[in-house]
N, C-alpha and C positions, 0 to 999 in steps of 0.2 A: 565549452558550456557558456552559457549567455548570462544576464546579469541576475536571472531568476536564480532566487537562493536554492540550494540543494537541498534534497529532502531524501533522507536513509530510514527506511523503516526494518523493524528488526519483527519480522513473525516467526514466534516459538512454536505454532502450531500445536499439536496435542503432544508436546514433550516436557520431560523434568517433572519433580515433585516440589513441594513445598522449599525443602531445605536446598535442592537446586536452583528454584527459581531466586530464591532470597540472596544465594552465594552469585548469581549471574548477574542480578541487579547489583549488587555491590562492587563487583567488580566493572562492571559498564560506568557506575558512578563514577568510581577512581579513575578511569581511563580517559572517560569523553567529558571535556569541559570546555569546548570549543565550539561556540554559538555560530560561528558563520556558517556551520552546516545544522538544517535542522535536523532531530534525530528523535524517534519513536520508538517503543518498543509494544508489543502486540502480544501480552501474555496471554495463557489459558484462562478462562473464564474465574476458576478456582483461586487463582493467584493475583488476579487484578488488587485487591483490597493490599494484600502484602507487600507486590512491588510498588504500587502507589504510594504505600506508606514509606518507603524507603526513599523512593522520588522524593516527596515532599519534605522529610524530615533533611535531606542530605541538600535542597537548594537544588537540584540538578536541573540542567537545562534540558534534559530527556523526558521525553511527553511521554505520558500513559495512553495508550491504544487500547481497541476491542478488536479481536477476530472476527465479527460478527454481531447482528442486532436483529430485533423481530419487529417490524411496520407499526404495532399495534400498541398502543399507551399501555395497557394493562388488559385483564380478561382470563378467560380460563383458557391459556396456551400454557399447557404444560410442557417443562422444559425450555423457554424461551425466556428472552431476555429484553426489555424495552429501553429505550433512551434515557428516560428518566434514572433506571437504574445504573444504567452505567456512568450517569452524569453524578449522582449520587458517589462513587468510588473515585470521582477526580479524573476519569476518563475523557480525553477531549477531541480523539480522533478514531475512526471505524473503519474497517474494511468491508468494503461490499462485492459481490459478485467474483470471491477469490475463486480461482479455476477448481480447488478442489472443491468448493461449494457448488460449482457450475456441475462439474464432470462427474465427482464421486457421488454426491450428494442430492444431483440432479434438479437443483434451482434453475427454473426458468428465469429468463429476461426479464418477465413483468415481475417476479417478485424480486428481485435485483432492484429493479427500479423502485418498488414501494419503500423498500427498506433504503435505499439511498435518500430519496425524498422526505421519509419521514426523519432519517437524522438530521439533514440540513434544516429542517422544519426545527427541530427542537435546539438549534443551534450547535449541533456537532461539525467536526469536519470530518470529509469522506476520501478515502481512497477507493476510487471505482476502477476494478481490476476486470483489465479485458486480455484476450488472447485466442490464437488459434492453436489449433490440435496440429500432429505428425499429419496426419491425412489431408488435414486443409489446408496446408502448408503445400504439400506435392502438389496439392489439385489447385496451385496458384490461387488459392483463397485468402492469404493472410490480409491484406487490406480490407476486402469485403467484409470477411469475419469482424475484423477489430473496428470498424466503423460501424456495421450494425449493431455489437455490442455496445459501442460509446451511444449512439443513437438513444437504442431501446434503454440503458441506462440512465440517460439523461434527460427522459422526455419529462415534460412539464418543471424540471428544472429552471427558473429565473435566470438571469444576468445577474443580478445582485446579489445570488448566492453561491455563483462560480470561483469566488477568491476562496471558498472556503472546501473547494473540490481537487483534487490532484487526481490523475490518472496514472495508474501503472499497466503496463504491458507485459505480461506475462505469455511468452511461445509456452504453452503447455507442455508440449517436446523436450523442454530443456528446464523442466521444472525439478530436483532431485535425482536427475539423470546425469549428470556430468557433462550434460553435453550443453554447448552455450553456443547462442547466435553470435557472429562474428560483430564487432562492432559497427561495420556497414551495414550489416542487417537490422541490426538495432536502429541505427541511426535513419533507417528508410520507413523502416514501420513507424519508429515515433515522427518521421515529417509527415508522412501519410495522416496519422492522428491529428496533429496539429492543424493541418491542412482542414480537416473535418470540423475541428472546432472552429475553425474560421468562417466555416459555411454556416456552421451554427449559431456561433456569438458574436461574429466580427474578429476583425484582426487586432483590436486593444485585446482583450480576453484571451484569445487563442494566445499570444505573446508571452500573458502572464500564467496561464495555467502550466503548472510543472507535470511532466511526464514521466514517471521512474520507469527503469527497467528492472524485472524481477525475472531470472532464472540462472540458476547456477553462478551467481554472483560470487566471485572468491577477492582475496586479496591480490593474487598474481594477474588478476583480470580488469579489476574496479575501473583503475586511472584510465585506461584506454577507452572500455565502455562508456566512462561517466565522461571523456574529452569529448564525445559528441555534441555536435550543438544543439541537439534535442532532445537530449538524454540529462534528464536534470536530477540523477541519483537513482537511487535504486530499493525495490522492496526485496529484503533478503531472507531466507529460508533457513537453510541447513548452517551456513556460516553465523547467523546471529545467535547461536548457541555456544560461541566461542568467543569470549569476551576479547580475545586478542586479536580475534580474525575479523571481528565484526567492527572493532575500532581502528581496526588498517583501513578496514573499507570507508569508514565515515571519514579517516584521514584523507584518503583518495580524492574523497567528495570536494574537497577542498580548492 
């Protein structure tokens, strides 16, 4: 890993209840105190206030993130949540383009881009998620799909906002399946993504943007994955719901 500060995010997805979210937050606060790794958790919307309160009152270094956002500031958009609403709750970072938003809820690249730009314009940080399906990987399209999603997602994002952007490479075939890209596979994909950032924004920005790996990361494989030159931490799903496992993954990122 380079001198980029590692970033590990815990995406709780649509899991837990209020009691479970509070208990997990409390356990993580006790287990994660090292600020050498940037850590964020992404609870479901109903528990953002609860988890945020726990984090603030404990003065935890763990940051509060949201799993999604809508690109309009307000209006008749039933069920959606704006950037300002998230900021009211203390949210610092938001996910855009997560594979489940793309492939389950059918979000198109232009919507991902509008959400990304709206969040950055509002002053939030963004984790832009990209990644290929199994069919695309088998067809040899890994790099072309990732780079296309990167270009679409960052269209119109000026260089001065890239300090608040993290890219998360999520091989869709490895999310929740127990399958994991080999460290070499992950490094190859991340190097291609960094090369695309170089072409888009130049070498200086390309070298400071962090690229997380997301796809069945566990305590047993985290250190080897994070040890690759262009892997700057991880976006963790299932393992983030167990405080001991998530803390071990954060430790591996050091």
